[in-house]
C-alpha positions as CSV (number, residue, x, y, z in Angstrom):
1,M,0.2,0.1,0.1
2,C,1.4,3.3,-1.0
3,L,0.9,6.1,1.8
4,G,2.4,8.9,-0.2
5,R,-0.7,8.8,-2.9
6,P,-4.3,9.7,-2.1
7,R,-6.7,7.3,-3.3
8,T,-8.9,8.0,-6.2
9,R,-12.3,6.6,-7.3
10,R,-12.2,4.8,-10.6
11,V,-14.6,5.9,-13.2
12,A,-16.8,3.3,-15.4
13,R,-15.6,3.1,-18.8
14,T,-17.9,2.5,-21.6
15,T,-17.5,-1.2,-23.0
16,T,-15.9,-1.3,-26.3
17,K,-19.4,-3.3,-27.5
18,D,-21.2,0.1,-27.3
19,V,-19.0,2.0,-29.6
20,D,-19.1,1.7,-33.3
21,P,-15.4,0.7,-34.4
22,A,-15.3,2.7,-37.3
23,R,-16.5,6.0,-35.2
24,S,-13.8,4.8,-32.6
25,A,-11.1,4.9,-35.2
26,Q,-12.3,8.2,-36.6
27,M,-12.3,10.0,-33.4
28,A,-8.8,8.5,-32.7
29,R,-7.6,10.4,-35.8
30,V,-8.6,13.9,-33.9
31,R,-5.5,15.8,-33.3
32,G,-5.4,18.6,-30.5
33,K,-2.4,20.3,-32.4
34,D,-0.2,20.0,-35.1
35,T,-3.4,19.7,-37.5
36,K,-3.2,20.2,-41.0
37,P,-5.0,23.6,-41.2
38,E,-2.6,24.6,-38.1
39,L,0.5,23.5,-40.1
40,M,-0.3,25.2,-43.2
41,V,-0.9,28.5,-41.4
42,R,2.4,28.2,-39.7
43,R,4.2,27.2,-42.8
44,T,2.7,30.4,-44.5
45,L,3.9,32.7,-41.7
46,H,7.4,30.9,-41.4
47,A,7.7,31.3,-45.5
48,A,6.7,35.1,-44.8
49,G,9.9,35.4,-42.4
50,L,7.5,35.7,-39.5
51,R,9.1,33.8,-36.3
52,F,6.5,32.7,-33.5
53,R,5.8,30.4,-30.7
54,L,3.5,27.5,-30.4
55,Q,1.1,26.2,-28.1
56,A,1.6,28.9,-25.1
57,R,0.5,27.1,-22.2
58,D,0.6,30.5,-20.2
59,L,-2.0,32.0,-22.2
60,P,-6.0,31.7,-21.8
61,G,-6.7,28.8,-24.4
62,R,-3.2,27.7,-25.2
63,P,-3.5,29.7,-28.6
64,D,-1.8,27.8,-31.5
65,I,0.7,30.4,-32.7
66,V,1.7,33.4,-30.7
67,F,3.6,36.3,-31.2
68,R,4.9,37.4,-27.7
69,S,6.9,40.4,-29.1
70,R,3.6,42.0,-31.0
71,R,1.0,40.5,-28.3
72,I,-0.7,38.7,-31.1
73,A,-2.5,35.3,-30.1
74,I,-3.5,33.1,-33.3
75,F,-6.1,30.5,-33.1
76,V,-6.3,27.9,-35.8
77,H,-10.1,26.5,-35.5
78,G,-11.8,23.8,-36.8
79,C,-14.9,24.7,-38.0
80,F,-16.8,21.3,-36.6
81,W,-15.2,21.6,-32.8
82,H,-15.7,25.4,-32.4
83,R,-18.7,26.1,-34.1
84,H,-18.1,28.1,-37.3
85,D,-21.0,30.2,-37.4
86,D,-20.5,31.2,-41.0
87,P,-23.9,30.0,-42.9
88,G,-21.6,29.1,-45.7
89,C,-19.5,26.7,-43.9
90,K,-20.3,23.0,-44.6
91,L,-17.7,21.7,-42.2
92,A,-19.8,23.2,-38.8
93,R,-22.9,21.1,-39.2
94,M,-24.2,19.5,-36.3
95,P,-24.4,15.8,-36.3
96,K,-27.4,14.0,-37.0
97,S,-26.8,11.1,-34.5
98,R,-26.3,11.8,-30.7
99,Q,-27.4,15.0,-30.6
100,E,-28.1,15.1,-27.1
101,F,-24.2,14.6,-26.7
102,W,-22.9,17.1,-29.0
103,G,-24.9,20.0,-28.8
104,P,-23.6,20.5,-25.2
105,K,-20.3,19.4,-25.8
106,L,-19.9,21.7,-28.8
107,A,-21.9,24.7,-27.3
108,A,-19.4,24.3,-24.2
109,N,-16.1,24.3,-26.4
110,A,-17.6,27.9,-28.0
111,E,-18.3,29.2,-24.5
112,R,-14.9,28.4,-23.7
113,D,-13.5,30.0,-26.8
114,S,-15.3,33.0,-25.9
115,R,-14.0,33.4,-22.3
116,N,-10.4,32.5,-23.5
117,I,-10.5,35.7,-26.1
118,E,-11.9,37.8,-23.6
119,A,-9.3,37.0,-21.2
120,L,-6.6,37.7,-24.1
121,L,-8.4,40.6,-24.9
122,K,-8.7,42.3,-21.6
123,A,-4.9,41.3,-20.9
124,G,-3.8,43.7,-24.1
125,W,-3.1,40.8,-26.4
126,A,-4.8,40.9,-30.4
127,V,-6.4,37.7,-31.1
128,E,-6.9,36.3,-34.6
129,I,-9.2,33.3,-35.6
130,V,-8.4,31.8,-38.7
131,W,-11.1,28.9,-39.7
132,E,-10.5,25.7,-41.1
133,C,-12.7,26.3,-44.0
134,D,-11.2,29.7,-44.7
135,L,-7.5,29.0,-45.9
136,G,-7.2,30.5,-48.7
137,P,-4.4,32.4,-50.1
138,E,-5.8,35.9,-49.8
139,R,-6.8,35.0,-46.1
140,L,-3.5,34.0,-45.0
141,S,-2.0,37.1,-47.0
142,R,-4.2,39.5,-44.9
143,L,-3.2,37.5,-41.7
144,I,0.6,38.0,-42.8
145,D,0.0,41.9,-43.4
146,R,-2.0,42.4,-39.8
147,V,0.9,40.4,-38.1
148,R,3.3,42.8,-39.7
149,A,1.2,45.7,-39.4
150,K,1.5,45.5,-35.4
151,A,5.0,46.6,-34.2
152,P,6.8,44.8,-31.7
153,R,6.8,46.0,-28.0
154,S,10.1,46.3,-27.5
155,P,13.5,45.5,-29.7
156,S,14.4,42.2,-30.7
157,R,17.1,40.4,-29.3
158,A,19.4,41.0,-32.1
159,A,19.0,44.5,-31.9
160,K,19.3,44.7,-28.3
161,S,22.7,43.0,-28.7
162,E,23.5,45.4,-31.3
163,L,22.7,48.6,-29.2
164,K,25.1,46.8,-26.7
165,D,27.9,46.3,-28.8
166,A,27.3,50.0,-30.2
167,D,28.1,51.6,-26.7
């Protein structure tokens, strides 16, 4: 018996016979980071010469891409999971099966997104949302322009070292 660790209650799991194997395989492929849309945005920003951090754990909502010196947080949202409300988006449709499960789950995701964005805005961050269905070249070009337009808060490390060398 281990005395250093408190006992926890075990939660009953759904038996495998209750879950459709095809659905299980599909859900196993869902990723929380490094998704195809996220990689596409990251490659585009990097090709434009912009450098950033990934998955900032210290910020609300753990933004996918962060420009700390510019105080810009970028979320690359999947239309289904984050409830894209554009009527033209076909990726955000509600599943026909198990709506009693999906409705509250997806509504909670959208509510959490709103809280995280509000917290970032209150902290002085600019927030950009890039939707999975809107990854065309013109949209990504506008994103690059907006990132470049926001000046960094302070000189970069390279510029600081140049200032020290000049003294």
